[in-house]
LUMTIGU-350814 format. One record per residue (C-alpha): x, y, z; residue in three letters. Coordinates in steps of 0.5 Angstrom, whole numbers, plus 500, padded with zeros to 3 digits. Each point is the difference from the previous one (the first is absolute). Example, Ala and Ser with C-alpha at 12.3 -4.5 7.8 and 13.67 -1.06 7.14 Angstrom:
REM residues 2
525491516ALA 502507498SER 
This chain:
REM residues 279
723201819MET 493500499LYS 494497504LEU 493498497PHE 494500505ILE 494497497SER 493502504VAL 494497499ASP 494501506MET 497494502GLU 506497505GLY 500507504ILE 498500507ALA 494505500GLY 497497495ILE 495494499VAL 496501494SER 498505494ASN 496504505TYR 506504502GLU 502502494GLU 494503497PHE 497502507ASN 505502504GLU 505502495ARG 505505505ASP 500494505LEU 502495494TYR 505504498ARG 503501507ASP 501493501SER 504499494ILE 504506501MET 501497508PHE 503494497GLN 504503494LEU 502505504LYS 503495506SER 504496494ILE 504506497VAL 501502507ASN 504493501GLY 503501493ILE 503507503GLN 502497506ALA 505495496SER 507500500GLU 499501492LEU 495506500ASN 506505497ASN 501495494GLU 492500498ILE 499505494GLU 493498499GLU 494497504ILE 494498495THR 494499502ILE 494497496CYS 493501501ASP 498493499SER 492500502HIS 494500495PHE 502506496GLU 506502503GLY 498506503LYS 499498508SER 507504501ILE 500508500VAL 507503497TYR 499505504ARG 500497507ASP 505494498VAL 505505497SER 501503507LYS 503493503LEU 506500496ASP 503505495ASP 503494496ARG 492497499ILE 497499493ARG 493499499LEU 497495495ILE 492501499SER 495499496GLY 498495494SER 500496495PRO 508499501ARG 503493498LYS 502495507THR 496505503PHE 502499507MET 507500499VAL 500505494SER 507502497THR 504495505ILE 507498497ASP 506498501ASN 502507503SER 497498506TYR 503497506ALA 494497503GLY 492500501VAL 495501506ILE 493498499PHE 496504505VAL 492498502GLY 501494496TYR 494494501HIS 499493499ALA 498497494GLY 493498498ALA 496495503GLY 505501507THR 495497505LEU 498506505HIS 505504496GLY 499508501ASN 497502493MET 504494497GLU 500501493HIS 505499493SER 500507496PHE 493500498TYR 496496506GLY 493501495LYS 503495495VAL 506496503VAL 499494504HIS 507498499HIS 506501497ILE 506495498TYR 507501497VAL 503494498ASN 494496504GLU 502504507ILE 494503503PRO 503508500VAL 498506503ASN 502507499GLU 506501504SER 502494496MET 499502493VAL 503507501ASN 506496504ALA 501496493ILE 501507497HIS 505503504SER 503493500LYS 501501492ASP 503507501ASN 505497506GLY 496504505VAL 499496507PRO 493501504VAL 504502507ILE 493501504LEU 493499500ILE 494503504ALA 494497500GLY 495497504ASP 502493503ASP 496496495LYS 505501495LEU 505499504LYS 497493502GLU 500499492GLN 506501498LEU 503496505ASP 495494498ASN 502501493LEU 508501502GLY 501506496PHE 503507503LEU 501497507ILE 507503501ASP 497506498VAL 499504507PRO 492501501TYR 496505504ILE 494498501ILE 494506501THR 494496503LYS 497494501GLU 496498495SER 493497503ILE 495500494SER 499503493ARG 498507503PHE 503500507ALA 507500504ALA 504501506LYS 505506499TYR 507499503LYS 501506505ALA 502507497ARG 506501504LYS 502493500ALA 499500492LEU 504506499LYS 506497504LYS 500493496GLU 499504493SER 506504502ILE 504495502GLU 499495494LYS 501505495SER 507502503LYS 502493501TRP 498499492ALA 503506497VAL 507497504GLU 500493498ASN 497500493ILE 505495498SER 497495505GLU 493499496ILE 499496494ASN 497501495LEU 493496498ILE 500493497ASP 496499494ILE 503501493ASN 497502493ALA 497497496PRO 494502504TYR 494496499ASN 494504502LEU 494497503ARG 494504502ILE 494497502GLU 494505500PHE 493501504ASN 496498495LYS 500497492THR 498506496ILE 507504503MET 504493497ALA 496501494ASP 502507499TYR 507499501VAL 500494496GLU 500504494LEU 506503500ILE 506497496PRO 504495503GLY 495499506VAL 499492501GLU 493499504ARG 501495505ILE 493498502ASP 494504502ALA 503505505TYR 508500498ASN 504503495ILE 508499499GLY 505504496PHE 507499499GLU 505506502CYS 507501498SER 502505505ASN 497503507SER 498507496MET 495495495ASP 498497506LEU 497505504ILE 496505494CYS 498493498ALA 497500507ILE 498507500SER 496500493ALA 497493501PHE 497501506THR 498508499ARG 496496493LEU 497495504ALA 498506505GLY 496502494THR 496494500ALA 492500502GLU 
């Protein structure tokens, strides 16, 4: 058995803004490692621990350089780390049907979520909203779609309360165990869960998730995937419209049809990166 862990940072307790990422780097990494260690401890405590031969950890924030190889390797001898960029399907890079389940750690609410701590969707500078088959989606949903296409269920999510609320309201990933790491107050403010309680809950829920993978459903969004991105500025849509196959819907929106989830995630990455060059 192999497990995949995709690690972002905005949904981590101990972090409320990019200030910590760039000015308190040691504390920033400590917060991520605390949450990650708690998840790994839960995996180790599961009845299926001896059947797990690999735990792939995918560093999924910004350029994929938040997790130190030396430090994460100490958590478990079976850990393999994916870091750096660019790479296809960035946050779930290399996932395939050899994995039994995927865990999302440090995930956050999508762009435009009221009072969501550091809310955004993939590239906050350019994206106002993203839709797939006219369903408003966030990063967890898009990555769950690609995991689903590879036959891999999302078995656990750790993130802020606003992401949980958003998923519940949309009716997606609602049967996936969820660890609320903090209560969002505003874009750059949150109330953290007590560390001792967070560690206990993380161990218990990750243990349960590994032992009950068969009880968790795949996300119910299926190909073809009609992608619509609403950009923050019209010039961004002007640039992306130049790509063959892209439909200009209106001043801010472009559309693109994807036959598979690999194309979906790569299109989002390419379009938003290009839009980010617009002034």
